[in-house]
N, C-alpha and C positions, 0 to 999 in steps of 0.2 A: 072032582079033584081040582085043587088050585094050581094051575099051571105056572103062576108067577113064582112058586117056590122053586121051580127048576131053573129059573132064569139066573144067569150070572149077574153079579151086582157091580154097579158103578158108584163110586163115592165122589161127591162134589163138595169140596171144602172152600167156601167163599163167604165172607161176611156181608156181601151184597145179597140179601135174602131173595129179592125179586128175581135177580139174575139166576141164582142157584136153582130156584123153583122152576123157572122157565126152562132151564137146561134139563133139569130132572124130568119135567113133563115130556120133553122131546125124546129123552133117553128111553122112557117107559113105552114110547110108541114103537121102539125097535125090539130086538130080541132080548134086551137087557132090562133089569130092574135098576132102581136108583135110590140112594140115600143122600141127604145133604147134612152138612155140618158148618157152623159159623166160625169155629176156631179150632185150635189144636186139641183142646180138652174134649170137645164134642166129637171131633174126628176119632180120637182114641177110643171113646165109648162105642162109636159106630163100628170101628175095626174089631172090637171085642165081640159085638153082637153078630157080625157077619163079615167074613173076609171078602173084600172086593177084588175084582180082577183088574181094576183100572182106577186111577185117581185124576180128577180135574182139581188142581191145587192153585189157589191164588197166592202169588209170590209174596204178598205183604199182608199177612194176617195180623189182627190186633193182638199185641202182647206176646207174640211168638214169631220166630223166624221160620217160615215155611220150609226153607231149604234145610235148616237144622232139623226140623221135624222129619223130613224125608231121609236125611242122613241117619237119623236114629232108627227109622224103620229098616233101612238097609243093614245097619250094624246088628240089629236084632233078628236078621234073617227074613224079614218081610219085604220081599223084592217085588214091587208092584209097578207096572208101567205107568208113567205119569206125564201129563201135559200141564205145564205151568201156564197160568193166565195172569195178566197184570193190567191194572189201570193206573197204578202208581208204583214206581220202582226206581232204584238207584242205577247208576251207569254200570255197576258191576253185576247187578241181579241177573240179566240175561246170560252172562258168561257163566256165573255160578250155577244157574238153573240148568243150562244145557250140559254142564259137566256131569250133573247127577240125573236129570230127567231126560225125557225123550223128545220134548218139543217145548217151545216157548212162544206164546201168542199174546199180542197186545189187544186190549179192549179199545173201542167197540169192535165186535166181530160177529159174523153170522153164526147162529146155532148150527145150521146145516154144515158149515165148514168145520166147526169144532167136532161134530159127529164123524165127518169124513176123516179128519185127522186121527181121531180115536181109533176108528176101524183100521187105518193104515198102520198105526203103532201096534195094535193087537195082531195084525197079520205078521208084522216083522217079528214080534216076540214069540209067535207060535201059539198064542193063547187060543185063538179061534180054531186053528187046524188041529192042534194036539191036546188041547185042554190043559195046558200048563205053560208057565213062563219059561221060555228058553233062556238059559243062563249063558252069558258070554264067558270066555276062557278065564278071566280074572276072578270070577265069582264062584268058582267051583270049590273054594275053601282053603286049600293048602297054601301056606306061605311059600314064596319063591324069591330068588335073588335077581336083581337087575342093576347093573352098573355099580356094584358094591353095596347097594341098599337091600334091606330085607322088606319085601312087600307082603302086607297082611290084608288080603282082599276082603275078608269078612268084616274087617274093622275100617276099611276104606282109608288106609294110611300106609306110609312107608317109614321105616326107621333107618337112618343114615349112619355111616361109620362113626361120626362124632357123637352119636347118641341122640341127636335131635330127631323129631318126627315131622311129618308133613301129611296133610290130608289130600286125597285125590278123589276125583269123581269116578263113577263106575266106568264111564267110557274110556277115561285115561287108563284105568286099571286094566280094562280089556286090551288096550293097545300094549301096555307093558307086558302082559302075559303072552300076547301073540308074538311079540319080539323075543321074549325069553324062551318060549317054546320052539322058536324057529331061528335060533341064533345061527348066523352064517348063511341063511337062505334069503334070497331076494323075495320080498312079498310085494305083489302088485297092489296098486291103490284099491282095486276092486276087491281083492282078497281081504285086505284089511277092513274095508267098509262092510263087507258081508259077514266077516267074523265078529265084528264088534257091534254093528248096528242091526245085523240080521240079514237073512238071504233075500228079502224083498226090498232092501234099502237101496235108494238111489239118490243122486244129487247131494252127496255128503262130502265131496272132495274138499270144499272150503273148511268145513268143520273138522275133517281129518287133519288138515294142515295146522289149524288152530290148536287142536289138542296136542299135537306133537311139538309145536313151538312152546307151549306151556310146560310140557314135560322137560324139554331141554333147558328152559329157563330155571326151573326148580333145581334140577340136578347140577347145573353150573353154579347156582347160588350156594349149593351145599359142597362145592369143591370136588364133585365127582367128575374128574376129568375124562373118565372112560365113556361119558355120554357122547364124546366125539366119535365113538364107534357106531352111533346111530346116524346113518347117512341117507340122504335122498339120492335115489338113482333116477337121473333125469329121464322123463318119458315113460318110466316104468312104475316105481314105487319107492320102497325103503328097504334098507339092509341094516341089521344090527350084528356087529362083530365081523371078524374076517370071513370072507366068502369061502364056503366049503368047496373043496376041490371036487370037480366033476359034477357040481350042482348048479342049476341055472340061477 
């Protein structure tokens, strides 16, 4: 019996063939198998052949935006934990990548560190423990309302009262859903981090604040004044809406 058939697959999408093959070789020394692809078209073919449980994705693929490629996967229901890697990138690329993916790392970097980060992301997603990708609140499918906008989580976007739309990253959508589902309740920073990043997440306080700042900026630009109801509670966390009576 070929035991490799039972291994979960990792897809490495990078136009640096030597780097991709070296990383794939180390992946195959673990409990996983590995495929490589040089561009988005080859990656799509690899995805059709075998569904991977994890992506290593170069942020600057030739002829295609890797971030748009990942957004397309999420919109079509293929929600795969992703670590972005970069040797050349714009100032905005790390911000955009972290809004959608799980981690962003610059080259050069040690393969052992990449594998350790992959394992950490998979632990947070529940893939290793439960055999599935744990979905955060925003990605369970149904549209919901937040500050006058209608949020469409499966499409990674919001439609505002003036009819305009805005794309959001999946982490931002997780935060929007957490606030919408807990209106009037103070959520601690740790509760928000564990809800959106996963139960094993830590060290995400700075990223949490960045995501919330971006959410506020977008809603203010769309003249949604009720975004003022999303308040920081000093030393505790955040509150959306009037505090419920008798609730902490």
